[in-house]
Backbone bond lengths (Angstrom), bond angles and torsions (degrees), N, CA, C in turn:
res aa  C-N    CA-C-N  psi(-1)  N-CA   C-N-CA  omega(-1)  CA-C   N-CA-C  phi
1 M - - - 1.434 - - 1.529 109.97 -
2 L 1.308 116.18 -40.74 1.459 120.54 179.13 1.534 110.64 -65.75
3 V 1.322 116.52 -39.34 1.462 120.59 -179.52 1.531 110.21 -68.74
4 G 1.320 116.76 -39.12 1.467 120.37 176.27 1.515 111.71 -63.01
5 G 1.328 116.15 -38.02 1.464 120.21 175.59 1.515 111.71 -63.76
6 G 1.338 116.02 -35.81 1.463 119.84 176.00 1.516 112.45 -63.21
7 L 1.341 115.57 -38.18 1.472 119.79 177.05 1.519 110.30 -63.90
8 V 1.325 116.54 -43.06 1.466 120.15 -179.93 1.531 110.80 -63.41
9 V 1.320 117.11 -42.23 1.474 120.55 179.02 1.525 110.37 -64.93
10 R 1.335 116.93 -41.17 1.464 119.59 179.34 1.525 111.15 -63.86
11 L 1.332 117.03 -42.39 1.465 119.80 178.87 1.522 111.28 -68.28
12 W 1.336 117.11 -34.80 1.456 119.95 175.83 1.528 110.24 -62.30
13 G 1.324 116.43 -43.14 1.454 120.23 178.13 1.515 112.56 -64.31
14 R 1.321 116.07 -38.95 1.474 119.07 177.10 1.519 110.91 -69.56
15 F 1.334 117.29 -35.48 1.464 121.70 -179.18 1.526 110.05 -63.14
16 D 1.326 116.44 -39.66 1.468 120.93 179.13 1.523 113.17 -84.98
17 G 1.328 118.01 -7.33 1.454 120.99 -178.97 1.517 113.02 80.86
18 R 1.336 117.87 18.78 1.465 121.16 -179.75 1.526 111.61 -77.19
19 W 1.338 116.75 -41.42 1.465 121.82 -176.89 1.515 108.73 -121.61
20 G 1.305 116.53 94.57 1.458 120.58 178.77 1.513 111.62 90.51
21 A 1.306 113.61 -170.07 1.465 119.70 -178.43 1.524 110.32 -69.06
22 P 1.323 117.76 139.93 1.467 119.74 178.25 1.526 110.95 -63.75
23 L 1.331 115.32 149.16 1.462 120.19 178.59 1.526 109.89 -71.56
24 A 1.308 115.36 141.07 1.456 120.11 177.18 1.530 109.45 -73.80
25 Q 1.284 116.54 159.29 1.462 122.09 179.30 1.528 110.41 -59.46
26 G 1.319 117.33 127.56 1.451 122.06 177.70 1.518 115.02 82.42
27 R 1.322 119.38 10.04 1.471 122.32 -177.16 1.521 113.28 -102.70
28 L 1.326 118.66 1.26 1.452 120.58 -175.57 1.523 111.58 -62.75
29 G 1.325 118.07 -45.35 1.460 121.30 179.06 1.516 112.29 -62.43
30 Q 1.311 117.47 -40.52 1.463 121.23 178.83 1.518 111.26 -67.03
31 E 1.326 117.60 -39.05 1.464 121.19 177.93 1.526 111.01 -65.33
32 M 1.337 117.04 -38.10 1.463 120.48 176.64 1.523 110.47 -64.52
33 A 1.313 117.04 -42.66 1.464 120.92 179.44 1.529 110.98 -66.59
34 D 1.313 117.71 -36.37 1.464 121.04 178.81 1.523 111.97 -69.06
35 G 1.322 117.30 -32.66 1.455 121.01 -178.40 1.514 114.05 -85.56
36 L 1.319 117.81 -10.60 1.457 121.58 -174.75 1.529 114.46 -61.43
37 P 1.323 121.24 -44.96 1.479 119.24 179.67 1.534 112.86 -60.61
38 G 1.299 117.50 -39.88 1.459 120.27 178.60 1.523 111.86 -67.49
39 I 1.316 116.38 -38.02 1.461 121.00 179.10 1.526 110.51 -66.29
40 V 1.323 117.18 -39.47 1.466 120.60 178.36 1.526 110.07 -64.41
41 R 1.313 117.71 -40.31 1.470 120.77 177.84 1.525 111.64 -64.19
42 V 1.321 116.70 -44.64 1.465 120.18 179.43 1.522 110.40 -63.36
43 A 1.331 117.60 -40.89 1.460 120.90 178.87 1.526 110.77 -64.56
44 A 1.328 117.89 -38.81 1.467 120.97 179.26 1.529 111.03 -65.64
45 V 1.314 117.36 -43.52 1.466 120.59 179.13 1.525 110.16 -66.23
46 A 1.319 117.52 -41.70 1.466 120.45 178.89 1.528 110.83 -63.01
47 S 1.326 117.28 -39.92 1.461 120.55 178.11 1.522 111.08 -65.49
48 A 1.319 116.84 -42.61 1.465 120.30 179.41 1.525 110.80 -64.08
49 L 1.322 117.76 -42.84 1.462 120.63 177.89 1.522 111.64 -63.51
50 F 1.309 117.14 -40.02 1.456 120.60 177.59 1.527 111.10 -62.73
51 L 1.343 117.06 -43.78 1.461 119.88 179.54 1.525 111.99 -65.33
52 V 1.317 117.71 -39.29 1.465 120.71 177.17 1.526 109.96 -64.06
53 W 1.324 117.10 -42.41 1.458 121.01 177.72 1.527 111.10 -60.79
54 R 1.335 117.52 -43.69 1.458 120.84 -179.62 1.525 112.29 -67.87
55 M 1.333 117.66 -34.47 1.460 120.49 179.94 1.527 111.20 -72.01
56 R 1.306 118.27 -28.57 1.464 121.63 -177.57 1.522 112.53 -80.67
57 R 1.312 118.31 -14.55 1.465 121.13 -179.80 1.521 109.52 -68.31
58 V 1.308 114.90 142.22 1.456 120.95 178.54 1.530 108.73 -84.28
59 P 1.335 118.50 125.12 1.465 118.97 178.99 1.521 111.31 -67.96
60 R 1.293 116.60 147.34 1.478 120.60 -179.40 1.495 111.11 -89.37
């Protein structure tokens, strides 16, 4: 969910022209589809790191 929010913020910044070239009219859906594989990879790595962190904690 956090990674998906990052994608939305990045696209918002591109839409306004804050980070990189502004998105052309009608390209928002294509940009989301282009960014999806990278977002899935980042989410998988974040999930794996979270699980490793939780497994290393000492139970009380």
